[in-house]
C-alpha positions in Angstrom: -7.4 -35.8 9.4 -10.3 -33.4 10.0 -8.8 -32.3 13.4 -5.5 -31.5 11.7 -7.1 -29.4 9.0 -9.2 -27.6 11.6 -5.9 -26.1 13.0 -5.5 -24.1 9.8 -9.0 -22.6 9.9 -9.4 -19.0 10.8 -11.3 -18.0 13.9 -14.6 -17.0 12.5 -16.2 -15.8 15.8 -17.8 -12.5 15.4 -15.8 -9.7 17.1 -17.9 -7.4 19.1 -16.8 -3.7 19.0 -17.1 -1.7 22.2 -19.0 1.4 20.9 -19.3 3.0 24.4 -16.3 5.3 23.7 -16.2 6.9 20.3 -12.9 7.6 18.6 -12.9 11.1 17.1 -11.5 11.0 13.6 -10.5 13.6 11.1 -9.7 13.3 7.4 -6.9 15.2 5.7 -7.4 15.5 2.0 -10.9 14.9 0.6 -10.3 13.5 -2.9 -11.5 10.2 -4.3 -9.5 7.9 -1.9 -11.0 9.7 1.0 -14.4 8.5 -0.1 -13.3 4.9 0.7 -12.0 6.1 4.1 -15.2 7.9 5.1 -17.4 5.1 3.9 -15.4 2.7 6.0 -15.4 4.9 9.1 -19.2 5.2 8.8 -19.3 1.4 9.0 -17.5 1.4 12.4 -19.8 1.7 15.4 -17.1 3.3 17.6 -16.1 6.2 15.3 -17.3 9.8 15.2 -16.1 11.8 12.1 -15.6 15.3 13.4 -13.4 17.2 10.9 -11.8 17.3 7.6 -9.3 19.5 5.7 -8.5 20.2 2.1 -6.5 22.9 0.4 -9.2 23.5 -2.2 -11.7 26.0 -1.0 -15.1 24.4 -0.4 -14.0 20.9 -1.3 -14.1 19.5 2.3 -17.6 21.0 2.8 -18.9 19.4 -0.4 -17.3 16.1 0.6 -19.0 15.9 3.9 -22.3 17.0 2.5 -22.1 14.1 0.0 -21.9 11.7 2.9 -24.4 13.5 5.1 -21.7 14.0 7.8 -21.7 17.1 10.1 -18.0 17.9 10.4 -15.9 21.0 10.8 -14.0 22.0 7.7 -10.6 23.5 7.4 -8.4 24.7 4.6 -5.2 23.0 5.8 -4.2 20.1 7.9 -2.3 22.5 10.3 -5.5 24.5 10.9 -7.4 21.3 11.8 -4.7 19.7 13.9 -4.1 23.0 15.8 -7.7 23.2 16.8 -7.5 21.5 20.2 -11.3 21.7 20.7 -11.6 18.8 18.2 -9.8 16.4 20.6 -8.9 14.2 17.7 -7.9 10.6 18.4 -6.9 9.7 14.8 -6.7 11.0 11.3 -6.6 9.5 7.8 -4.0 11.1 5.5 -5.5 10.9 2.0 -3.6 13.7 0.3 -1.5 13.4 -2.8 1.9 11.7 -2.3 4.1 14.8 -2.0 2.6 15.9 1.3 2.1 12.5 2.9 5.2 13.0 5.1 4.3 16.6 6.0 0.8 15.8 7.2 1.7 12.5 9.0 4.6 14.1 10.9 2.5 17.1 11.9 -0.3 14.9 13.2 2.1 12.7 15.1 3.8 15.7 16.7 0.3 16.8 17.8 -0.2 13.4 19.5 -2.7 12.0 17.0 -2.7 8.5 15.6 -2.4 8.2 11.8 -3.7 6.0 9.1 -1.4 7.0 6.2 -2.5 6.0 2.7 0.0 4.4 0.4 2.6 5.0 -0.8 4.1 5.9 2.5 5.7 9.0 0.9 8.0 9.8 -2.0 11.6 9.5 -0.8 13.4 7.3 1.7 14.6 10.4 3.5 10.9 11.4 4.1 10.2 7.9 5.3 12.9 8.1 7.9 11.6 11.4 9.2 8.1 10.0 9.5 9.4 7.1 11.6 11.3 9.5 13.9 8.1 11.4 14.5 6.2 8.1 15.1 8.8 7.0 17.7 8.8 10.3 19.5 5.0 10.4 19.7 4.4 6.9 20.8 1.3 6.9 18.6 0.0 4.3 16.1 1.0 4.9 12.5 -0.3 2.3 10.0 0.2 2.3 6.2 -2.7 1.7 3.9 -1.8 -1.7 2.4 -5.2 -3.4 2.7 -4.4 -6.2 0.1 -2.3 -8.0 2.6 -5.5 -8.6 4.7 -7.0 -10.7 1.9 -7.1 -14.4 2.8 -5.3 -15.4 -0.4 -2.4 -13.0 0.4 -2.3 -14.5 3.9 -2.1 -17.9 2.3 1.1 -16.9 0.3 2.8 -16.1 3.6 1.5 -19.3 5.2 3.0 -21.3 2.4 6.4 -19.6 2.7 6.3 -19.9 6.5 5.5 -23.6 6.3 8.9 -24.3 4.8 7.4 -26.1 1.8 9.4 -23.9 -0.5 12.7 -24.4 1.4 15.2 -21.5 1.2 13.8 -18.7 -1.1 16.4 -17.6 -3.6 14.5 -15.9 -6.5 11.2 -13.9 -6.8 9.6 -12.5 -9.9 6.7 -10.1 -9.3 4.9 -7.1 -10.6 1.7 -6.2 -12.3 0.0 -3.5 -14.2 -2.6 -2.4 -16.7 -2.7 -2.4 -20.4 -4.2 1.1 -20.2 -4.7 2.5 -16.8 -3.1 5.9 -16.1 -5.3 7.3 -13.4 -6.3 10.6 -15.0 -10.1 10.2 -14.5 -9.3 11.8 -11.1 -7.5 14.8 -12.7 -3.8 15.3 -12.9 -2.7 14.9 -9.2 -1.4 11.4 -10.0 0.8 12.5 -12.9 2.4 15.8 -12.0 5.6 15.8 -10.1 4.5 18.6 -7.7 1.7 16.4 -6.4 2.6 12.8 -7.1 6.4 12.7 -7.2 6.2 9.0 -8.3 3.8 7.3 -10.7 3.0 3.7 -11.2 5.9 2.8 -8.8 4.1 4.5 -5.9 0.5 3.8 -6.9 0.5 0.1 -7.6 4.1 -0.9 -7.4 4.2 -0.6 -3.6 1.3 -3.2 -3.5 3.2 -5.7 -5.7 6.3 -5.3 -3.6 4.4 -5.8 -0.3 2.8 -9.0 -1.5 6.1 -10.8 -1.8 8.2 -8.9 0.8 5.6 -9.5 3.5 5.5 -13.2 2.6 9.2 -13.6 3.1 9.5 -11.5 6.2 10.6 -8.2 4.7 14.4 -8.7 4.3 16.5 -5.6 4.0 17.1 -4.5 0.3 20.8 -4.1 -0.5 21.2 -3.0 -4.1 19.0 -2.1 -7.1 19.4 -1.7 -10.8 16.3 0.2 -11.8 14.6 1.5 -15.0 11.6 3.8 -15.5 9.9 5.2 -18.6 6.9 7.3 -19.6 6.3 6.4 -23.2 2.5 6.4 -22.8 1.9 9.2 -20.4 3.5 11.8 -22.6 1.4 11.0 -25.7 -1.5 13.4 -26.4 -3.4 10.6 -28.2 -3.5 8.6 -24.9 -6.0 11.1 -23.6 -8.7 11.6 -26.3 -10.7 14.1 -24.2 -7.8 15.7 -22.5 -4.7 15.8 -24.8 -3.2 18.6 -22.7 -2.6 16.0 -19.9 0.4 14.8 -21.9 2.3 18.0 -21.2 1.5 17.6 -17.5 2.8 14.0 -17.3 6.0 14.1 -15.2 6.2 10.7 -13.5 6.7 7.0 -14.5 4.1 4.9 -16.2 6.4 1.8 -16.3 9.3 0.7 -14.1 11.4 -2.4 -13.7 14.3 -3.4 -11.4 16.6 -6.2 -10.3 17.0 -6.0 -6.5 19.3 -7.9 -4.2 17.9 -8.6 -0.7 19.5 -9.8 2.5 19.7 -13.6 2.6 20.8 -14.0 -1.0 17.4 -13.4 -2.4 16.9 -11.9 -5.9 13.8 -9.8 -6.7 12.9 -9.3 -10.3 10.2 -6.6 -10.5 8.2 -4.7 -13.1 5.1 -2.5 -12.9 3.0 -0.6 -15.4 0.2 1.9 -15.6 0.2 1.3 -19.4 1.8 -1.2 -21.7 1.2 -3.3 -24.8 0.4 -6.4 -22.9 -2.4 -7.5 -20.6 0.0 -8.5 -17.8 3.8 -8.4 -17.3 3.6 -12.0 -16.0 2.7 -14.1 -13.0 4.4 -13.8 -9.6 6.7 -16.7 -8.9 8.6 -17.6 -5.7 11.4 -20.1 -6.2 12.8 -22.1 -3.3 15.2 -25.0 -2.8 12.3 -27.4 -2.0 9.5 -26.0 -4.1 8.1 -23.2 -6.2 4.9 -21.1 -6.1 3.1 -19.5 -9.0 0.7 -16.7 -8.2 -1.5 -15.7 -11.2 -1.5 -12.1 -12.1 -4.5 -9.8 -12.5 -5.1 -7.5 -15.4 -5.6 -4.6 -13.0 -4.5 -4.7 -9.4 -7.6 -5.5 -7.2 -6.1 -6.6 -3.9 -6.0 -10.3 -4.5 -4.5 -13.0 -6.8 -5.7 -13.6 -10.3 -6.7 -17.3 -9.8 -5.8 -20.4 -8.0 -2.1 -20.7 -7.1 0.1 -23.7 -7.9 2.7 -25.2 -5.6 5.4 -27.2 -7.5 7.1 -29.7 -5.3 8.2 -33.4 -4.9 6.2 -36.1 -3.2 8.0 -39.4 -2.6 10.5 -38.5 -5.4 7.8 -37.6 -7.9 7.4 -34.1 -9.4 3.9 -32.9 -8.6 1.7 -29.8 -8.5 -0.7 -28.9 -5.8 -3.5 -26.4 -6.6 -4.3 -23.8 -3.9 -8.0 -22.9 -4.4 -9.1 -19.2 -4.2 -10.3 -18.3 -0.8 -13.3 -16.1 -0.7 -12.8 -13.2 1.6 -15.8 -12.0 3.6 -16.4 -8.3 3.9 -14.5 -5.3 2.6 -10.7 -5.3 2.7 -10.9 -1.5 3.2 -13.1 -2.0 6.3 -10.6 -4.5 7.6 -7.8 -2.0 7.1 -9.7 0.7 9.0 -10.9 -1.7 11.7 -7.4 -3.1 12.3 -6.1 0.4 12.7 -8.8 1.4 15.1 -8.3 -1.7 17.2 -4.6 -0.9 17.5 -5.4 2.7 18.6 -7.9 1.5 21.2 -5.9 -1.4 22.5 -2.4 0.1 22.3 -1.3 -2.7 20.1 1.3 -2.5 17.2 0.2 -1.0 13.9 -1.2 -3.7 11.6 1.0 -2.5 8.7 4.1 -1.2 10.5 6.6 1.4 9.2 9.4 -0.9 10.2 8.4 -3.0 7.2 7.2 -0.4 4.8 10.4 1.7 5.0 12.1 -1.2 3.1 9.3 -1.0 0.5 9.9 2.7 0.2 13.6 2.2 0.0 13.2 -0.1 -3.0 10.9 2.4 -4.8 13.3 5.3 -4.0 16.3 3.1 -5.1 14.6 2.3 -8.4 14.1 6.0 -9.1 17.6 6.9 -8.1 19.2 4.0 -10.1 17.1 4.9 -13.2 18.3 8.5 -13.0 21.9 7.4 -12.5 21.7 4.7 -15.3 23.5 2.1 -13.1 23.1 -0.2 -10.2 23.3 1.5 -6.8 23.5 0.5 -3.2 20.3 1.2 -1.2 21.1 3.5 1.7 18.5 3.9 4.5 18.9 6.9 6.7 19.0 6.5 10.5 15.6 6.7 12.1 
């Protein structure tokens, strides 16, 4: 029995990183998420952070001083990427959502590998243009979905791939926060001109990736979507900044009923703010079994507790508990490391656009369906 179980153990041998050749990295956008990127890059022995760009005068300089990094500072991504003396190997795009596509495409066209923060972009049309640039460049473009590197997330996919659930036919997923509109970082998350999408893009993309990655990312076909902003537009939501209510222009709640290829139904909901602690656990139903994945009060990159597999054993209904697996190390470090390895080794992106375009298509479809007030077909442009 021990030898059989050993087959499922992860290879825990320490990976030695060749630091003899440094990868020269730049950071586009130096807001709060960029802090996680630079901290992770500083943990990598084969990285040299050489430049950064931010539209706000002096922001990039202050950012690098905070981390004691000597890097050249620019007022735009174009200025930085046009400076051929930098000889950049890769960039992290950490800007607000609305210019994700612009920055990623410009970097790819300059022959630079890209780590693009989530969400991939705002619209499906932008996503298609990003992939066109990626294909033309031949460079690595990975999307920032570090939760899928968590061992518990990997276990969800292992369970599905094992066939223990049989044919998947229904999924309920989502997540959210009782109170969690991200205004502690200012208004870039809530204004249309910067964010474009709210809870859908911020944490909704993670919830979608958890289940779509597990089932192999089938193509989305139709969507009936809903979105609202009942909390975001209330001045009393922001005791210290009631003026934020007038700036709120995105969704703080969204829900959808999505039909996927293979006859799979996806029932989805996400919230930045609501009058509940959670909109419910994730469940995956199949013809041979069901899987319950406990929710979390605030998305943190893993599951909320031990999972339960509901199945039959010798004709008896039974449940098998899947214990929580403790992940070693930072998921963010794993995200950055997997991207750097792909760049150095010429291997596929760890989180490929060929998958995430379907994630983006669902988000885009929810938005368009909500605006139309009816179910719509999901149309994905050629790329």
